[in-house]
BAMI-133832 format. One record per residue (C-alpha): x, y, z; chain; residue number from 1; residue in three letters. Coordinates in nm, 3 decimals. Example, Ala and Ser with C-alpha at 12.3 -4.5 7.8 and 13.67 -1.06 7.14 Angstrom:
% BAMI-133832
+---------+---------+---------+----+-----+-----+
|       x |       y |       z | ch |   i |  aa |
+---------+---------+---------+----+-----+-----+
|   1.230 |  -0.450 |   0.780 |  A |   1 | ala |
|   1.367 |  -0.106 |   0.714 |  A |   2 | ser |
+---------+---------+---------+----+-----+-----+
% end
This chain:
% BAMI-133832
+---------+---------+---------+----+-----+-----+
|       x |       y |       z | ch |   i |  aa |
+---------+---------+---------+----+-----+-----+
|   0.000 |   0.000 |   0.000 |  A |   1 | unk |
|   0.136 |   0.341 |  -0.100 |  A |   2 | unk |
|   0.078 |   0.597 |   0.173 |  A |   3 | unk |
|   0.087 |   0.974 |   0.147 |  A |   4 | unk |
|   0.120 |   1.222 |   0.433 |  A |   5 | unk |
|  -0.009 |   1.575 |   0.405 |  A |   6 | unk |
|   0.081 |   1.836 |   0.666 |  A |   7 | unk |
|  -0.066 |   2.185 |   0.702 |  A |   8 | unk |
|   0.131 |   2.389 |   0.953 |  A |   9 | unk |
|   0.008 |   2.729 |   1.061 |  A |  10 | unk |
|   0.118 |   2.969 |   1.332 |  A |  11 | unk |
|  -0.065 |   2.800 |   1.619 |  A |  12 | unk |
|  -0.122 |   2.436 |   1.524 |  A |  13 | unk |
|  -0.041 |   2.169 |   1.266 |  A |  14 | unk |
|  -0.276 |   1.921 |   1.095 |  A |  15 | unk |
|  -0.157 |   1.593 |   0.949 |  A |  16 | unk |
|  -0.347 |   1.342 |   0.732 |  A |  17 | unk |
|  -0.225 |   1.004 |   0.611 |  A |  18 | unk |
|  -0.410 |   0.853 |   0.313 |  A |  19 | unk |
|  -0.371 |   0.567 |   0.068 |  A |  20 | unk |
|  -0.363 |   0.599 |  -0.310 |  A |  21 | unk |
|  -0.743 |   0.575 |  -0.326 |  A |  22 | unk |
|  -0.783 |   0.870 |  -0.093 |  A |  23 | unk |
|  -0.893 |   0.675 |   0.215 |  A |  24 | unk |
|  -0.787 |   0.839 |   0.539 |  A |  25 | unk |
|  -0.570 |   0.603 |   0.742 |  A |  26 | unk |
|  -0.479 |   0.842 |   1.023 |  A |  27 | unk |
|  -0.535 |   1.208 |   1.110 |  A |  28 | unk |
|  -0.389 |   1.414 |   1.391 |  A |  29 | unk |
|  -0.339 |   1.768 |   1.518 |  A |  30 | unk |
|  -0.028 |   1.895 |   1.693 |  A |  31 | unk |
|   0.165 |   2.205 |   1.793 |  A |  32 | unk |
|   0.301 |   2.461 |   1.548 |  A |  33 | unk |
|   0.615 |   2.372 |   1.352 |  A |  34 | unk |
|   0.670 |   2.715 |   1.199 |  A |  35 | unk |
|   1.048 |   2.742 |   1.148 |  A |  36 | unk |
|   1.042 |   3.118 |   1.202 |  A |  37 | unk |
|   0.914 |   3.068 |   1.554 |  A |  38 | unk |
|   1.096 |   2.757 |   1.676 |  A |  39 | unk |
|   1.443 |   2.605 |   1.656 |  A |  40 | unk |
|   1.555 |   2.277 |   1.507 |  A |  41 | unk |
|   1.518 |   2.066 |   1.822 |  A |  42 | unk |
|   1.164 |   2.188 |   1.890 |  A |  43 | unk |
|   1.061 |   2.134 |   1.528 |  A |  44 | unk |
|   1.198 |   1.780 |   1.524 |  A |  45 | unk |
|   1.038 |   1.680 |   1.854 |  A |  46 | unk |
|   0.701 |   1.824 |   1.757 |  A |  47 | unk |
|   0.709 |   1.667 |   1.413 |  A |  48 | unk |
|   0.806 |   1.331 |   1.559 |  A |  49 | unk |
|   0.528 |   1.351 |   1.820 |  A |  50 | unk |
|   0.278 |   1.427 |   1.544 |  A |  51 | unk |
|   0.389 |   1.182 |   1.275 |  A |  52 | unk |
|   0.544 |   0.877 |   1.442 |  A |  53 | unk |
|   0.217 |   0.756 |   1.602 |  A |  54 | unk |
|   0.057 |   0.768 |   1.256 |  A |  55 | unk |
|   0.308 |   0.521 |   1.112 |  A |  56 | unk |
|   0.234 |   0.171 |   1.237 |  A |  57 | unk |
|   0.540 |   0.026 |   1.067 |  A |  58 | unk |
|   0.844 |   0.251 |   1.043 |  A |  59 | unk |
|   0.916 |   0.347 |   0.685 |  A |  60 | unk |
|   0.554 |   0.297 |   0.585 |  A |  61 | unk |
|   0.509 |   0.655 |   0.463 |  A |  62 | unk |
|   0.612 |   0.682 |   0.099 |  A |  63 | unk |
|   0.577 |   1.056 |   0.041 |  A |  64 | unk |
|   0.513 |   1.357 |   0.264 |  A |  65 | unk |
|   0.437 |   1.716 |   0.175 |  A |  66 | unk |
|   0.484 |   1.974 |   0.452 |  A |  67 | unk |
|   0.305 |   2.303 |   0.379 |  A |  68 | unk |
|   0.425 |   2.536 |   0.650 |  A |  69 | unk |
|   0.403 |   2.899 |   0.745 |  A |  70 | unk |
|   0.747 |   3.056 |   0.763 |  A |  71 | unk |
|   0.884 |   2.895 |   0.445 |  A |  72 | unk |
|   0.999 |   3.172 |   0.210 |  A |  73 | unk |
|   1.314 |   3.044 |   0.038 |  A |  74 | unk |
|   1.462 |   2.721 |  -0.095 |  A |  75 | unk |
|   1.703 |   2.731 |   0.199 |  A |  76 | unk |
|   1.410 |   2.743 |   0.444 |  A |  77 | unk |
|   1.253 |   2.441 |   0.277 |  A |  78 | unk |
|   1.580 |   2.244 |   0.265 |  A |  79 | unk |
|   1.644 |   2.303 |   0.634 |  A |  80 | unk |
|   1.301 |   2.175 |   0.738 |  A |  81 | unk |
|   1.324 |   1.880 |   0.496 |  A |  82 | unk |
|   1.650 |   1.776 |   0.663 |  A |  83 | unk |
|   1.479 |   1.791 |   1.003 |  A |  84 | unk |
|   1.186 |   1.586 |   0.873 |  A |  85 | unk |
|   1.411 |   1.314 |   0.733 |  A |  86 | unk |
|   1.558 |   1.278 |   1.081 |  A |  87 | unk |
|   1.213 |   1.170 |   1.207 |  A |  88 | unk |
|   1.194 |   0.786 |   1.206 |  A |  89 | unk |
|   0.855 |   0.770 |   1.035 |  A |  90 | unk |
|   0.979 |   0.989 |   0.749 |  A |  91 | unk |
|   1.332 |   0.854 |   0.714 |  A |  92 | unk |
|   1.257 |   0.667 |   0.390 |  A |  93 | unk |
|   0.985 |   0.897 |   0.256 |  A |  94 | unk |
|   1.012 |   1.146 |  -0.026 |  A |  95 | unk |
|   0.978 |   1.468 |   0.172 |  A |  96 | unk |
|   0.884 |   1.799 |   0.013 |  A |  97 | unk |
|   0.854 |   2.126 |   0.205 |  A |  98 | unk |
|   0.692 |   2.446 |   0.082 |  A |  99 | unk |
|   0.490 |   2.745 |   0.200 |  A | 100 | unk |
|   0.148 |   2.679 |   0.352 |  A | 101 | unk |
|  -0.017 |   2.869 |   0.066 |  A | 102 | unk |
|   0.063 |   2.571 |  -0.159 |  A | 103 | unk |
|  -0.150 |   2.342 |   0.054 |  A | 104 | unk |
|  -0.431 |   2.595 |   0.064 |  A | 105 | unk |
|  -0.426 |   2.635 |  -0.315 |  A | 106 | unk |
|  -0.394 |   2.264 |  -0.395 |  A | 107 | unk |
|  -0.674 |   2.178 |  -0.155 |  A | 108 | unk |
|  -0.900 |   2.466 |  -0.246 |  A | 109 | unk |
|  -0.889 |   2.386 |  -0.617 |  A | 110 | unk |
|  -0.842 |   2.008 |  -0.576 |  A | 111 | unk |
|  -0.508 |   2.023 |  -0.755 |  A | 112 | unk |
|  -0.614 |   2.249 |  -1.043 |  A | 113 | unk |
|  -0.408 |   2.555 |  -1.144 |  A | 114 | unk |
|  -0.528 |   2.886 |  -1.008 |  A | 115 | unk |
|  -0.472 |   3.142 |  -0.735 |  A | 116 | unk |
|  -0.521 |   3.179 |  -0.364 |  A | 117 | unk |
|  -0.556 |   3.513 |  -0.186 |  A | 118 | unk |
|  -0.453 |   3.498 |   0.178 |  A | 119 | unk |
|  -0.595 |   3.779 |   0.389 |  A | 120 | unk |
|  -0.588 |   3.734 |   0.762 |  A | 121 | unk |
|  -0.333 |   3.868 |   1.007 |  A | 122 | unk |
|  -0.102 |   3.887 |   0.704 |  A | 123 | unk |
|  -0.164 |   3.900 |   0.329 |  A | 124 | unk |
|  -0.029 |   3.742 |   0.011 |  A | 125 | unk |
|  -0.144 |   3.602 |  -0.322 |  A | 126 | unk |
|  -0.005 |   3.294 |  -0.494 |  A | 127 | unk |
|  -0.077 |   3.184 |  -0.849 |  A | 128 | unk |
|   0.030 |   2.860 |  -1.016 |  A | 129 | unk |
|  -0.046 |   2.808 |  -1.385 |  A | 130 | unk |
|  -0.091 |   2.479 |  -1.569 |  A | 131 | unk |
|   0.263 |   2.503 |  -1.711 |  A | 132 | unk |
|   0.408 |   2.539 |  -1.360 |  A | 133 | unk |
|   0.457 |   2.915 |  -1.372 |  A | 134 | unk |
|   0.440 |   3.041 |  -1.016 |  A | 135 | unk |
|   0.402 |   3.397 |  -0.895 |  A | 136 | unk |
|   0.406 |   3.527 |  -0.539 |  A | 137 | unk |
|   0.274 |   3.873 |  -0.461 |  A | 138 | unk |
|   0.290 |   4.006 |  -0.107 |  A | 139 | unk |
|   0.379 |   3.783 |   0.183 |  A | 140 | unk |
|   0.670 |   4.001 |   0.291 |  A | 141 | unk |
|   0.562 |   4.006 |   0.659 |  A | 142 | unk |
|   0.441 |   4.306 |   0.856 |  A | 143 | unk |
|   0.758 |   4.515 |   0.876 |  A | 144 | unk |
|   0.794 |   4.525 |   0.497 |  A | 145 | unk |
|   0.437 |   4.510 |   0.372 |  A | 146 | unk |
|   0.134 |   4.283 |   0.446 |  A | 147 | unk |
|  -0.081 |   4.542 |   0.267 |  A | 148 | unk |
|  -0.454 |   4.512 |   0.324 |  A | 149 | unk |
|  -0.419 |   4.256 |   0.603 |  A | 150 | unk |
|  -0.594 |   4.278 |   0.939 |  A | 151 | unk |
|  -0.265 |   4.381 |   1.102 |  A | 152 | unk |
|  -0.202 |   4.647 |   0.836 |  A | 153 | unk |
|  -0.553 |   4.783 |   0.882 |  A | 154 | unk |
|  -0.512 |   4.799 |   1.259 |  A | 155 | unk |
|  -0.176 |   4.977 |   1.234 |  A | 156 | unk |
|  -0.324 |   5.231 |   0.993 |  A | 157 | unk |
|  -0.604 |   5.293 |   1.243 |  A | 158 | unk |
|  -0.358 |   5.339 |   1.529 |  A | 159 | unk |
|  -0.149 |   5.582 |   1.324 |  A | 160 | unk |
|  -0.455 |   5.783 |   1.235 |  A | 161 | unk |
|  -0.577 |   5.784 |   1.596 |  A | 162 | unk |
|  -0.255 |   5.924 |   1.738 |  A | 163 | unk |
|  -0.258 |   6.202 |   1.478 |  A | 164 | unk |
|  -0.613 |   6.281 |   1.585 |  A | 165 | unk |
|  -0.506 |   6.282 |   1.950 |  A | 166 | unk |
|  -0.222 |   6.523 |   1.867 |  A | 167 | unk |
|  -0.453 |   6.755 |   1.678 |  A | 168 | unk |
|  -0.267 |   6.705 |   1.352 |  A | 169 | unk |
|  -0.595 |   6.599 |   1.194 |  A | 170 | unk |
|  -0.953 |   6.649 |   1.320 |  A | 171 | unk |
|  -1.056 |   6.405 |   1.591 |  A | 172 | unk |
|  -1.324 |   6.146 |   1.524 |  A | 173 | unk |
|  -1.463 |   5.815 |   1.638 |  A | 174 | unk |
|  -1.152 |   5.626 |   1.526 |  A | 175 | unk |
|  -0.953 |   5.804 |   1.794 |  A | 176 | unk |
|  -1.195 |   5.682 |   2.061 |  A | 177 | unk |
|  -1.191 |   5.329 |   1.924 |  A | 178 | unk |
|  -0.813 |   5.300 |   1.950 |  A | 179 | unk |
|  -0.763 |   5.471 |   2.283 |  A | 180 | unk |
|  -1.035 |   5.271 |   2.457 |  A | 181 | unk |
|  -0.908 |   4.942 |   2.313 |  A | 182 | unk |
|  -0.643 |   4.909 |   2.581 |  A | 183 | unk |
|  -0.656 |   4.999 |   2.950 |  A | 184 | unk |
|  -0.467 |   5.329 |   2.958 |  A | 185 | unk |
|  -0.413 |   5.567 |   3.247 |  A | 186 | unk |
|  -0.373 |   5.848 |   2.993 |  A | 187 | unk |
|  -0.347 |   5.869 |   2.613 |  A | 188 | unk |
|   0.033 |   5.891 |   2.609 |  A | 189 | unk |
|   0.047 |   5.552 |   2.779 |  A | 190 | unk |
|  -0.046 |   5.396 |   2.447 |  A | 191 | unk |
|   0.315 |   5.404 |   2.325 |  A | 192 | unk |
|   0.434 |   5.188 |   2.616 |  A | 193 | unk |
|   0.127 |   4.965 |   2.610 |  A | 194 | unk |
|   0.187 |   4.863 |   2.250 |  A | 195 | unk |
|   0.538 |   4.737 |   2.336 |  A | 196 | unk |
|   0.422 |   4.483 |   2.596 |  A | 197 | unk |
|   0.454 |   4.110 |   2.514 |  A | 198 | unk |
|   0.079 |   4.050 |   2.522 |  A | 199 | unk |
|   0.028 |   4.298 |   2.236 |  A | 200 | unk |
|   0.158 |   4.075 |   1.958 |  A | 201 | unk |
|   0.061 |   4.083 |   1.590 |  A | 202 | unk |
|  -0.258 |   3.889 |   1.653 |  A | 203 | unk |
|  -0.361 |   4.121 |   1.936 |  A | 204 | unk |
|  -0.307 |   4.427 |   1.719 |  A | 205 | unk |
|  -0.485 |   4.265 |   1.422 |  A | 206 | unk |
|  -0.789 |   4.198 |   1.641 |  A | 207 | unk |
|  -0.864 |   4.571 |   1.614 |  A | 208 | unk |
|  -0.943 |   4.532 |   1.242 |  A | 209 | unk |
|  -1.303 |   4.403 |   1.275 |  A | 210 | unk |
|  -1.387 |   4.707 |   1.487 |  A | 211 | unk |
|  -1.238 |   4.937 |   1.224 |  A | 212 | unk |
|  -1.453 |   4.765 |   0.960 |  A | 213 | unk |
|  -1.765 |   4.807 |   1.174 |  A | 214 | unk |
|  -1.685 |   5.173 |   1.234 |  A | 215 | unk |
|  -1.640 |   5.237 |   0.862 |  A | 216 | unk |
|  -2.016 |   5.261 |   0.817 |  A | 217 | unk |
|  -2.024 |   5.587 |   1.017 |  A | 218 | unk |
|  -1.668 |   5.721 |   1.027 |  A | 219 | unk |
|  -1.497 |   5.866 |   0.719 |  A | 220 | unk |
|  -1.142 |   5.786 |   0.831 |  A | 221 | unk |
|  -1.223 |   5.425 |   0.914 |  A | 222 | unk |
|  -1.400 |   5.398 |   0.578 |  A | 223 | unk |
|  -1.091 |   5.528 |   0.402 |  A | 224 | unk |
|  -0.871 |   5.268 |   0.573 |  A | 225 | unk |
|  -1.105 |   4.983 |   0.485 |  A | 226 | unk |
|  -1.128 |   5.098 |   0.123 |  A | 227 | unk |
|  -0.749 |   5.111 |   0.101 |  A | 228 | unk |
|  -0.726 |   4.759 |   0.246 |  A | 229 | unk |
|  -0.965 |   4.630 |  -0.021 |  A | 230 | unk |
|  -0.760 |   4.806 |  -0.289 |  A | 231 | unk |
|  -0.435 |   4.656 |  -0.159 |  A | 232 | unk |
|  -0.576 |   4.303 |  -0.164 |  A | 233 | unk |
|  -0.733 |   4.343 |  -0.507 |  A | 234 | unk |
|  -0.399 |   4.465 |  -0.640 |  A | 235 | unk |
|  -0.230 |   4.148 |  -0.513 |  A | 236 | unk |
|  -0.481 |   3.945 |  -0.713 |  A | 237 | unk |
|  -0.454 |   4.160 |  -1.025 |  A | 238 | unk |
|  -0.075 |   4.147 |  -1.037 |  A | 239 | unk |
|  -0.066 |   3.772 |  -0.971 |  A | 240 | unk |
|  -0.327 |   3.706 |  -1.240 |  A | 241 | unk |
|  -0.124 |   3.903 |  -1.490 |  A | 242 | unk |
|   0.209 |   3.744 |  -1.403 |  A | 243 | unk |
|   0.095 |   3.381 |  -1.375 |  A | 244 | unk |
|  -0.194 |   3.372 |  -1.622 |  A | 245 | unk |
|  -0.127 |   3.664 |  -1.855 |  A | 246 | unk |
|  -0.465 |   3.812 |  -1.772 |  A | 247 | unk |
|  -0.642 |   3.501 |  -1.900 |  A | 248 | unk |
|  -0.913 |   3.306 |  -1.716 |  A | 249 | unk |
|  -0.827 |   3.154 |  -1.381 |  A | 250 | unk |
|  -0.992 |   3.045 |  -1.058 |  A | 251 | unk |
|  -0.930 |   3.215 |  -0.724 |  A | 252 | unk |
|  -1.002 |   3.098 |  -0.372 |  A | 253 | unk |
|  -1.002 |   3.319 |  -0.064 |  A | 254 | unk |
|  -0.853 |   3.210 |   0.265 |  A | 255 | unk |
|  -0.794 |   3.384 |   0.596 |  A | 256 | unk |
|  -1.020 |   3.533 |   0.858 |  A | 257 | unk |
|  -1.034 |   3.878 |   0.699 |  A | 258 | unk |
|  -1.105 |   3.763 |   0.342 |  A | 259 | unk |
|  -1.383 |   3.534 |   0.468 |  A | 260 | unk |
|  -1.520 |   3.768 |   0.735 |  A | 261 | unk |
|  -1.847 |   3.818 |   0.546 |  A | 262 | unk |
|  -2.036 |   4.146 |   0.508 |  A | 263 | unk |
|  -1.939 |   4.417 |   0.470 |  A | 264 | unk |
|  -1.576 |   4.338 |   0.395 |  A | 265 | unk |
|  -1.598 |   4.026 |   0.178 |  A | 266 | unk |
|  -1.855 |   4.170 |  -0.066 |  A | 267 | unk |
|  -1.643 |   4.485 |  -0.098 |  A | 268 | unk |
|  -1.336 |   4.273 |  -0.170 |  A | 269 | unk |
|  -1.513 |   4.060 |  -0.429 |  A | 270 | unk |
|  -1.646 |   4.369 |  -0.605 |  A | 271 | unk |
|  -1.303 |   4.532 |  -0.612 |  A | 272 | unk |
|  -1.139 |   4.215 |  -0.746 |  A | 273 | unk |
|  -1.399 |   4.206 |  -1.025 |  A | 274 | unk |
|  -1.319 |   4.568 |  -1.111 |  A | 275 | unk |
|  -0.941 |   4.517 |  -1.104 |  A | 276 | unk |
|  -0.921 |   4.192 |  -1.303 |  A | 277 | unk |
|  -1.063 |   4.017 |  -1.607 |  A | 278 | unk |
|  -1.127 |   3.644 |  -1.623 |  A | 279 | unk |
|  -1.078 |   3.580 |  -1.251 |  A | 280 | unk |
|  -1.352 |   3.360 |  -1.105 |  A | 281 | unk |
|  -1.376 |   3.344 |  -0.726 |  A | 282 | unk |
|  -1.482 |   2.994 |  -0.621 |  A | 283 | unk |
|  -1.533 |   2.829 |  -0.280 |  A | 284 | unk |
|  -1.253 |   2.595 |  -0.166 |  A | 285 | unk |
|  -1.322 |   2.226 |  -0.227 |  A | 286 | unk |
|  -1.083 |   2.068 |   0.022 |  A | 287 | unk |
|  -0.897 |   2.185 |   0.335 |  A | 288 | unk |
|  -0.524 |   2.268 |   0.314 |  A | 289 | unk |
|  -0.413 |   1.939 |   0.475 |  A | 290 | unk |
|  -0.577 |   1.753 |   0.186 |  A | 291 | unk |
|  -0.403 |   1.991 |  -0.051 |  A | 292 | unk |
|  -0.076 |   1.874 |   0.098 |  A | 293 | unk |
|  -0.187 |   1.513 |   0.042 |  A | 294 | unk |
|  -0.247 |   1.593 |  -0.326 |  A | 295 | unk |
|   0.099 |   1.749 |  -0.350 |  A | 296 | unk |
|   0.254 |   1.443 |  -0.180 |  A | 297 | unk |
|   0.085 |   1.223 |  -0.440 |  A | 298 | unk |
|   0.213 |   1.439 |  -0.724 |  A | 299 | unk |
|   0.568 |   1.415 |  -0.588 |  A | 300 | unk |
|   0.557 |   1.043 |  -0.673 |  A | 301 | unk |
|   0.388 |   1.100 |  -1.008 |  A | 302 | unk |
|   0.042 |   1.003 |  -0.882 |  A | 303 | unk |
|  -0.244 |   1.217 |  -1.012 |  A | 304 | unk |
|  -0.550 |   1.177 |  -0.790 |  A | 305 | unk |
|  -0.846 |   1.074 |  -1.003 |  A | 306 | unk |
|  -1.211 |   1.169 |  -0.971 |  A | 307 | unk |
|  -1.291 |   0.881 |  -0.735 |  A | 308 | unk |
|  -0.999 |   0.969 |  -0.508 |  A | 309 | unk |
|  -1.098 |   1.337 |  -0.495 |  A | 310 | unk |
|  -1.462 |   1.247 |  -0.429 |  A | 311 | unk |
|  -1.353 |   1.026 |  -0.141 |  A | 312 | unk |
|  -1.141 |   1.309 |   0.002 |  A | 313 | unk |
|  -1.434 |   1.551 |  -0.022 |  A | 314 | unk |
|  -1.661 |   1.306 |   0.159 |  A | 315 | unk |
|  -1.410 |   1.267 |   0.443 |  A | 316 | unk |
|  -1.320 |   1.638 |   0.475 |  A | 317 | unk |
|  -1.607 |   1.706 |   0.714 |  A | 318 | unk |
|  -1.455 |   1.466 |   0.966 |  A | 319 | unk |
|  -1.103 |   1.606 |   0.952 |  A | 320 | unk |
|  -0.991 |   1.701 |   1.305 |  A | 321 | unk |
+---------+---------+---------+----+-----+-----+
% end
């Protein structure tokens, strides 16, 4: 029996699915994050071993594994994690491939078909892969460099606007009140120190974004920030579509809490994408990212999942832990 392992590793947890060539789930598990930007080699190896070894009844029984992980940006990143994975007993004889977690999201969302995925959550990026293998990344540079249109970007823009309002550099409005009441402050100037504390990480800052979106209905400055976020995300899609597909027809899936937050943001984003592109069809994802990694593991051994295999994966997706 040929067995394929798909791993989807995000910032907080990792999902793993082991299937046979017919798409039957043999094992599934969830473990701690194995993002190489956040943890060192020893932690990654121990967490990967704890996740994968119990799934392999007979050592060496996994033929191919695809690890789609956050924190993979370069070939060197991928090679380093692949070396760690091959040091795990259950993966010692497997063909191991490592790539960015967007690959798993795209492969799962479109069931292995070429297309694009727009990631808009705490961060932002767009990936397109054409039928001839052409790949184009747009965005994904992390918060210090870019992450345009993301929840974190939107929150930072709101904070910057609020402090200017507090200073009197621009007229004060409701956005100022939103930001300065978000954290427990003895006085407004305490905000600078409060934002440097360990509990105010990227996720904590990004959690301000839904409130900015809600405020946009009645506040002009919040509305401007939200409109800019939509423009930034639509531009990622437009550039990727042009680079990977030459402006021709292609499918796009949306992933991330911001992109899929629903009204009012998601309809605004869809409308702006339609205005900024031609031939891009936004479709709902068919399979979760861990199954996308399974598909990529199959492809690494030259196995193309057929219609029956994909149908079986779809039927089992609802029970994925």
